[in-house]
N, C-alpha and C positions, 0 to 999 in steps of 0.2 A: 478169514485168516489163511495166510499162504502156508502150504505144507512143503517142508524142504525134505527132499529125499537124499540120502546119502549116498555118494558114489560108491559104486562096487570096488572092493580091493582091486581087481583087474584094471579099473580105470585110473587108479591112483597113480602118481610118478614116484620114483624111487625116493625122493625127498620127502613127499607127502606120507608115504609108507612109513619111512624112518622116524619122521616127527610123530605120526599116531603111535607107534610102537614105544617111544621114548616118554611119551605121556602117559600110555597104559602102564608101562613097568613103573613109573613115579607112582600113579594112583594106587596100584598094588602095594608099594612099599609104604606109602602113606596110611592105606586101610590096614595093613598088618603091622604097623610100628607096634612095638612092644610097650606094655605097661609093665614094670618092673622087667621080668624077664621071660614072660609067656606072650604069645601070639594072642591078641584079643579075638581074633577070627577063627583060627585054627584050634588055639588052646594048647599048643604044643610049645616045646622050647624054641627060643628064638636064636637064629634066623630060622623061620619055617620054611619049608620046600617052596612056595610060591615066592617068597621075598628072596631066597637065594637065586631062583631063576631070574627074576627081574634084575637083581644085581648082576648077574652074568651077562644078561643083554647089555645093561648100562656100561658094563666094563667094556665090552666090544665096541662101544661107540665112543669111548674117552670119557664117561661120565659115572664111573663105578663108585666113586667115593660120595654120590649124591645122598643127602639125608632131607627129610621134611622140613620147613621152617619150623622154630620153635613155637609160634603161633598155631601152627596145624597141630602140632603135638599135643597143645594145651587144651585145645577143644573138645578133644576126645574123653 
């Protein structure tokens, strides 16, 4: 089986780094998406600090209103 190594952040283009950061922010939001009004990961009121940071980043790239699809929320 071939082992693939990830390129280091220094070897990524600006577009690749931006795409990775967008995916990471979306994953944080998806994992911390609230059940009722509390974060299932942090246990604090929603939006929790990691979610606020992820939304702040997405807002800077024009995707600040992103929310996980309904199906992803229902699986939790």
